[in-house]
C-alpha positions as CSV (number, residue, x, y, z in Angstrom):
1,X,-6.1,-9.9,4.8
2,X,-3.1,-9.4,7.0
3,X,-3.8,-8.8,10.7
4,X,-1.7,-7.4,13.6
5,X,-3.7,-8.4,16.7
6,X,-1.2,-10.5,18.7
7,X,1.2,-9.3,21.3
8,X,4.9,-9.1,20.3
9,X,6.7,-12.5,20.7
10,X,8.8,-11.2,23.6
11,X,5.6,-10.6,25.6
12,X,4.2,-14.1,25.0
13,X,5.7,-15.5,28.2
14,X,3.6,-12.9,30.1
15,X,0.3,-14.2,28.9
16,X,-1.7,-15.8,31.8
17,X,-4.5,-16.9,29.5
18,X,-4.0,-17.9,25.9
19,X,-4.9,-15.2,23.4
20,X,-6.7,-17.1,20.6
21,X,-8.2,-15.3,17.7
22,X,-11.9,-16.0,17.2
23,X,-13.2,-15.6,13.6
24,X,-16.9,-15.5,12.7
25,X,-17.8,-17.1,10.3
26,X,-15.0,-19.6,10.8
27,X,-12.3,-19.4,8.2
28,X,-8.8,-21.0,8.3
29,X,-5.9,-18.7,9.2
30,X,-2.2,-19.0,9.8
31,X,0.4,-16.9,11.6
32,X,3.8,-15.6,10.5
33,X,6.7,-13.4,11.6
34,X,7.4,-10.3,9.5
35,X,10.8,-8.7,8.9
36,X,10.3,-6.5,12.0
37,X,9.7,-9.5,14.3
38,X,5.9,-8.8,14.6
39,X,3.5,-11.8,14.7
40,X,0.9,-11.4,12.1
41,X,-2.1,-13.4,10.9
42,X,-3.1,-14.3,7.3
43,X,-6.6,-15.3,6.1
44,X,-8.8,-15.1,3.1
45,X,-12.0,-13.2,4.1
46,X,-15.3,-14.5,2.7
47,X,-17.8,-12.1,1.2
48,X,-20.1,-10.4,3.8
49,X,-19.4,-9.5,7.4
50,X,-16.3,-10.9,9.1
51,X,-16.0,-10.6,12.9
52,X,-12.6,-10.9,14.6
53,X,-12.3,-11.0,18.4
54,X,-9.8,-11.9,21.1
55,X,-9.7,-11.9,24.9
56,X,-6.7,-12.5,27.2
57,X,-5.0,-11.7,30.4
58,X,-1.4,-10.6,30.4
59,X,1.0,-10.0,33.4
60,X,2.8,-6.7,33.5
61,X,5.5,-5.4,35.9
62,X,3.4,-2.5,37.0
63,X,6.5,-0.3,36.9
64,X,6.1,3.2,35.4
65,X,8.2,3.9,32.3
66,X,11.4,5.9,32.7
67,X,12.7,8.6,30.4
68,X,16.2,8.4,28.9
69,X,17.6,11.3,30.9
70,X,21.1,12.1,29.8
71,X,21.2,9.6,26.9
72,X,23.5,10.7,24.1
73,X,22.9,10.8,20.3
74,X,25.3,8.7,18.2
75,X,26.8,10.1,15.0
76,X,25.1,8.5,12.0
77,X,28.3,6.7,11.0
78,X,28.4,5.0,14.4
79,X,24.9,3.7,14.3
80,X,24.3,-0.1,14.0
81,X,23.4,-1.2,10.5
82,X,19.9,-2.4,11.5
83,X,19.1,1.0,12.9
84,X,19.8,3.0,9.8
85,X,16.5,2.3,8.2
86,X,14.8,4.3,11.0
87,X,16.5,7.5,9.8
88,X,14.9,7.3,6.4
89,X,11.6,8.7,5.1
90,X,8.7,6.3,4.8
91,X,5.1,6.2,3.6
92,X,3.7,8.5,6.4
93,X,7.0,10.0,7.7
94,X,7.8,12.4,4.8
95,X,11.1,13.7,6.1
96,X,11.9,15.6,2.9
97,X,9.0,17.9,3.6
98,X,9.9,18.7,7.2
99,X,13.7,18.6,7.3
100,X,14.2,22.4,6.8
101,X,11.6,23.2,9.4
102,X,13.0,20.7,11.9
103,X,16.5,22.1,11.7
104,X,15.1,25.6,12.3
105,X,13.1,24.4,15.3
106,X,15.6,22.1,16.9
107,X,19.0,22.7,15.4
108,X,20.2,24.9,18.3
109,X,19.1,22.3,21.0
110,X,21.9,20.0,22.2
111,X,21.7,16.6,20.5
112,X,20.6,13.5,22.4
113,X,17.8,13.5,25.0
114,X,17.4,17.3,25.2
115,X,16.6,17.4,21.4
116,X,14.3,14.4,21.6
117,X,12.5,15.8,24.5
118,X,12.0,19.1,22.7
119,X,10.5,17.3,19.7
120,X,8.2,15.3,22.1
121,X,7.0,18.5,23.7
122,X,6.6,20.3,20.4
123,X,4.5,17.5,18.8
124,X,2.3,17.2,21.9
125,X,1.5,20.9,21.7
126,X,1.3,21.1,18.0
127,X,-1.5,18.6,17.4
128,X,-5.0,18.6,18.9
129,X,-6.4,15.2,19.6
130,X,-9.9,14.0,18.5
131,X,-11.3,10.8,17.0
132,X,-13.3,12.9,14.6
133,X,-9.9,14.1,13.2
134,X,-8.9,10.5,12.1
135,X,-7.8,10.1,8.5
136,X,-6.0,7.0,7.2
137,X,-3.9,8.8,4.6
138,X,-2.6,11.8,6.6
139,X,1.2,12.2,6.5
140,X,3.4,13.8,9.1
141,X,3.8,17.0,7.2
142,X,0.0,17.2,6.7
143,X,-0.5,16.6,10.4
144,X,1.9,19.4,11.2
145,X,0.1,21.7,8.9
146,X,-3.5,20.7,9.9
147,X,-2.6,20.6,13.6
148,X,-5.1,17.9,14.4
149,X,-5.2,14.1,14.5
150,X,-5.2,10.9,16.5
151,X,-2.4,9.1,18.3
152,X,-0.9,7.8,15.0
153,X,-0.5,11.4,13.8
154,X,1.3,12.4,16.9
155,X,3.6,9.4,16.5
156,X,4.2,10.0,12.8
157,X,5.1,13.7,13.3
158,X,7.4,13.0,16.2
159,X,9.1,10.2,14.3
160,X,9.6,12.4,11.3
161,X,11.1,15.3,13.2
162,X,13.4,12.9,15.0
163,X,14.6,11.4,11.8
164,X,15.1,14.8,10.3
165,X,17.5,15.5,13.3
166,X,19.3,12.2,12.8
167,X,17.7,10.5,15.7
168,X,16.5,7.0,14.7
169,X,12.8,6.5,15.5
170,X,10.3,3.8,14.9
171,X,6.5,3.4,15.1
172,X,4.7,1.3,17.6
173,X,1.1,0.1,18.2
174,X,-0.3,-1.7,21.1
175,X,-2.7,-1.7,24.1
176,X,-2.7,1.1,26.6
177,X,-5.2,1.1,29.4
178,X,-5.8,3.9,32.0
179,X,-3.6,2.4,34.7
180,X,-2.2,4.8,37.2
181,X,-3.8,7.8,35.5
182,X,-7.3,9.3,35.5
183,X,-9.8,7.4,33.4
184,X,-9.9,8.8,29.8
185,X,-13.5,9.3,28.6
186,X,-12.4,8.1,25.1
187,X,-13.7,4.6,24.6
188,X,-10.7,2.7,23.2
189,X,-7.4,1.5,24.6
190,X,-5.7,0.9,21.3
191,X,-2.8,3.3,20.9
192,X,0.2,4.3,18.8
193,X,3.5,5.6,20.2
194,X,7.2,5.6,19.1
195,X,10.7,4.6,20.1
196,X,13.9,6.5,19.7
197,X,17.5,5.1,19.6
198,X,19.6,7.0,22.1
199,X,22.5,6.0,24.2
200,X,22.9,2.7,22.4
201,X,19.3,1.5,23.2
202,X,15.7,2.0,22.2
203,X,13.4,4.0,24.5
204,X,9.6,4.4,24.5
205,X,8.1,7.8,24.0
206,X,4.5,8.9,23.6
207,X,3.8,12.2,22.0
208,X,0.0,12.1,22.5
209,X,0.1,11.6,26.3
210,X,3.6,13.0,26.8
211,X,4.0,11.3,30.2
212,X,5.4,7.9,31.4
213,X,2.8,5.2,31.6
214,X,2.1,1.9,33.2
215,X,1.0,-1.3,31.5
216,X,1.9,-0.5,27.8
217,X,1.5,-3.8,25.8
218,X,3.3,-3.8,22.5
219,X,1.7,-5.4,19.4
220,X,3.9,-4.3,16.5
221,X,6.8,-2.1,15.5
222,X,7.8,-0.7,12.1
223,X,8.8,2.3,10.0
224,X,5.3,3.8,10.3
225,X,1.6,2.7,10.4
226,X,2.0,0.8,7.1
227,X,4.1,-1.8,8.9
228,X,2.0,-2.0,12.0
229,X,-1.5,-1.7,10.7
230,X,-4.1,-3.6,12.7
231,X,-5.5,-4.9,9.4
232,X,-4.5,-4.7,5.7
233,X,-7.0,-5.8,3.1
234,X,-6.0,-6.8,-0.5
235,X,-9.4,-5.9,-2.0
236,X,-12.4,-3.9,-1.1
237,X,-13.1,-3.9,2.7
238,X,-14.9,-1.5,5.0
239,X,-14.4,-1.3,8.8
240,X,-17.8,-1.3,10.4
241,X,-16.9,-1.4,14.1
242,X,-13.7,-1.4,16.2
243,X,-13.6,-1.8,20.0
244,X,-10.6,-2.3,22.2
245,X,-11.0,-2.5,26.0
246,X,-8.0,-2.8,28.4
247,X,-8.7,-3.3,32.1
248,X,-6.4,-3.7,35.1
249,X,-6.8,-6.9,37.1
250,X,-5.4,-6.7,40.6
251,X,-4.6,-10.1,42.2
252,X,-5.9,-10.5,45.7
């Protein structure tokens, strides 16, 4: 199995307690860095039930995210080489199926942040959220047609529409607690969002919540959920239970 459970390496200095993976029954594991800079874990799972858990405290700035107001959109020929892959279609971001629709919807909107914001707002309104709508194989075009899904479906659709409009976009997963916002009755604080490349830098956007947040903790980035899956099994495996809890700890 491959696991993406650790925070991104750039957030490691913020850990106030060591986040150590607990595996029951105990089996050996090792960590690695993938081509996107994510820290993954490799192990061979025994037959039967395998339980994975972790607990840590991480320091955050507590500053609300800012939107890239006024950020411009570069011509494709001017983009850095390492950004180009985030314009291409991928497993869940089927740009070929949405390109014509995207240009109809957003072609008359000025490029740069106005266009990205329009895509963000459209995606937020297009999909209805519900855990009962989760489906592991739903593509962006299917999410667009079905108009329902979970956070990964919002991210995949927004990423795909951005790429169709020549805005580089990449998929993100991580922890997102209810800090500075009303408590969400949904039980889990594991979330997916995306980043766009505008004005020569990457910016965080969230099509599900469609609002700046506080305390977003990044685990992994990639082209889509394939690259940032919380677990990937090379053989038959069934997820029996999945709980993620993020709480704010205020120092006295």
